N, C-alpha and C positions, 0 to 999 in steps of 0.2 A: 496566106502567110504559113511558112513551115513551122511547126512546133519545136520549141528549143527544149533542152533538159539540162538542168545542173548536176543531175545524179549520175554517178559514174560507178555503176555497179552491173556492167554488162556480162562480167563473168561469174554472176552468182550460180551456184550449183543447187539446183531444185530438186526436191524429191530424192535424197540421197539415202533414205532409210532402206534397210535390207527388205522389209516388207512395205507394200503400198501404203501410203498416208490414208487414213480414214478422215474424210470430210463430211461433216453434218451440214446439210443444206436445208435451210427453212424457206418456205416460199418458193418451192422447187417447181410447182406447177404454173407459175406465172411466166410470161413471156421471157424476162431476164433469168428467172430462176432455171428454166429449161436450158437456156444457152449456157449458162455458168456450169450445170451439170454435164452437158456435152464436153466443154473444154476440160473440165476436171477429169473426165474419162480419157480424153485425147491425151492428157499428161500423165495417164497411168493411176490416178488416184482411185481408191474406193469410196464411193459416193453413197452416202446414207441420206435419201431424201425423205424429209418429213412431210407427211400429208394428213389432213384430217380425215376421218372416216368417210365422210360424205364425198371426198374428192378422190378416193381409192379406186373408183370403178371408172373413172373418166378417162378420156382420151390421153390427156396429159400425163397421167399416171402410167398408162400403158406405154407411152413414148419413153419415159423415165426407164421402165423395165427394158425396153428394147435397147436403151443405150448402155445397159449394163449396171444401172444404179439399183441399190436395194431400196425399195419403198417401204417406209415404216409408218404405220398410222399412229398418230399421237393426239392426245387431247391437250391442246395448247393452254388450257386453263389449269393443268396439273403439272406441278414442278416435278413431282416425283415421276410422272410418266416421261417428261422431257428429259430428267436426269438420266433415266435408263436409256433413253435413246442416244444421249451424248456419250455415254461411256465408252471410253477406249478412242475416241476421236482426238486428232491433233489440231483441229480447227472447227469452228462453228461459223459458218457464212450465212448470213440473213439476207434474203431477197424479198422480205414480205412487204406488202403495200396496203395502206389503209390510213384511218385517222388515229386518234389518240389511243383507242382501245388496242390497236395493232402495234403502231410505231412506238409508243411508250410502254404500254402494260404488257402486251404479249411478248414484246422483245425483252422486257425486264424479266418475266418469268424464264424466257430461254436463257438469259444471261445467268440467272440464278442456277439454273440447271447445268450450264456449262461450268460455272465455278465449283458446283457441288460434284460434278463428275471428274474434276481435275483437268478439264481441257486447257490447255495452255494459251489458246488465242481465240480472238472473237473479231469478226468483220461484220459491222452493222449494215442495215439497209440504208445507207445514205446515197450514193450514186447521184450527184447533184454539183451545182455550183458551190462555191466555198461559203457555206452558211455561216462559219465561224467569223465572218467579216461583215455580217448584216445585222442591223438593229432589230431588237424584238418588235414584233408587230408588223414586219414589212413582208412576211410571207407565212402563212398559216402552217403549211406542211413542213417548212424548213425549220419553224419555230419547234415543232414536235421532234424533229431529229436532233435539234441542238439539246432539248430537254432530255432525251434519251441518252445522248452521249454524255451529259453531265453525270448521270447514273453510271454509265459505262466506265469512265474515267475514275470513279471511286471504288471500282470492283477490283479484286486481285487477280487480274487477268491482262494479258497483253491485248491491245486493240489496234486495228488498222482500219481507217476509213477510206474508201476510194470515192475520189470527187473527179467527175468527168464532164462538168458543165452541162449543156443541153445534149439529149439523145438527137443526133444528126437525123434520124429517121423520122423525127416529127416534122421536118421541114416538107415532107412530102404531102402535107395537108393538114395535119392536126394542129400545128402551130401556124397561126395566120399572118405569116412573114412573107414567105415566097409565094405569090399568087400566080398560078400558071395561066388562068383565064385572061384577065387583063395584063398579064406579065408586068407585074410590079413587085417590088421589094419594099414592104411596108415597115416603117420603124417610127420610133419617137426619139427625140434627143440627137446624139451625134452620129452621123453616117461613118465616122472614122473610129469609132469605139471598138476595140478589139474583143471578140466574143469566143468562147469555148464550145466546140462541138465534137461529140465522140459518138460512133455508132453504137448500138446495143451489142452487137456482136464483138467489137473492139473491146468494150467494156467488160463484157463477160469473160474474154480470153485474158484480159489483164487481172481481173478478179481471181480466176482461177490460178494464174501464176502465182498471184500474191498470197492465196490460201496455202500454197506449198512451199512458200519461202519463209522460213523462221526469222529472218533478219528484217522484216518490214518495220518501218517507223509508224508513227501514230497516224500520219496522213499521207497518201500517195494521190498525186495530182496528175491527170492525163488529158490530153486534148487530141482527137484525131486530126483536127484543124483548128487554127486560131484565125478567124476571118472577121473583118468588118462588114458592115452592111453593104459597103462598096464591093467588098469580096464576094459576098453572097450574089450580088448583081452579076458580077463577071462569071461566077460559077453557074449561075442559072443560064446565062446566055450561052455559055460555052456547052453546057449539058443538053440544051434543047435545040440549039442552032438558031434560036430566035433571040431578038434583042429585049431585054428587061430593062425597066427603068426604075429609079428609087422614087419612092413616095414618102415624104416626111409628113406625118400626121399632125405633130406638134411637139411642144417641149415635154420634159419628164414631168414638170409640175402639172401640167395639164392632164397628162397620162394618169397621175396620182389621183386627180379628182374624178376622172372617168371611172377608175377602179372602185372608188368610194361609192359612187353613185351605182355601179353595177352590182356591188356587193349588197347595197341596201335593197335594190329591186330585185335580186335574185339569191335569196338565202340558200345556203349550201344543202340543206335538208340530208346531211350525212353523205353527200356526194364527195368523194375523194378530189375529183377534179372538176369543180364547177368553173363557168368561164372566168370568174374573177381570179380563181387561183392561178390559171394560166397566164393571165394578165400580170398578177404579182411576180411571176417568175421572169416574164420578159422585161418588166420594169426593173428588176433587180439586175438582170444582165446588161440592159441599156445603160445603167448607172455606172458600170465599171467597178462597183464595190466588191463583187464576189469573183473577180478576175482570178483565175489559177495560176499561181506562181510560187515556186518554180515547178517546171514540168518534169514528170519522171517517165517520160515515154521511152527512154533508152534503157530503162532497167531491165526489161525483158526483150532482147533484140530480135527474137524470132517473131515478134507480133508485127504485122504489118498494117500500117494505119490507113483507114479508107477516108479519101478527101470528100468535101461536101459535093464537089462536082459530080463524082461517081454516084453518089446516092441519088442525087436530083436526075441523073441520066437513066436510073433504073426504071424499066416499064412497070 
């Protein structure tokens, strides 16, 4: 199913400043952060990539330098240090990953620094399904994002969250949905429930465009493709040239019970993505509650959205 959009902003003028916009990027050495840095540089932005001292000598920091970003060592526990790093920026983009200490506390210090430095805009590390539609307790990691965003909404700074559904890349093996060995598409609930998928590259490209666009609303929603489980079955069959079949495990109620049992048997132990966390995310998606609407795919018309079939076809 092709994504639709109700946003009519195709003629936005991005990055019209006489001097290149300065974007502060937190979480720059992560997979998504590196991609955001690349797309910001492609759009002519000056990227100030924040890294912890321990990460400054790693290959990811070297990659940022090679892309033309300025790598700045910071102490994420020190608001004064972060404030200095944010000074002069037009937007702070966060792509950090972690649990409460990172998503809530570290981002709060980064937010305080952005406000103190007079930065006009902040993009938090959301990049997810629409957590605003989910009840508390249904997803630990999204509960943390909701907690931070309640702080962000009270701060004197303009904020924009990028919501992209599930990273399509995860269908290549990390998400137990499209199983290439037995050629099965595994699901719980309704095979016709529409789901949102966006590649990490497309998410990064859209985030970079939004960071340079001073007219963004509080939320922007994108989906490289909207597909049901039947749609994934078709995409997998076309991508591989082999017939895939649907396999319904059970109802969403039964899935919820499995998640509770798994969580009890496998405590997180500070793991950001324990097995039950991924299960919670899939349960949320299969429920239809966090479905993204309306979609803003057409806001930046230069972005070409990658369908699920193309990702599954990659070797």
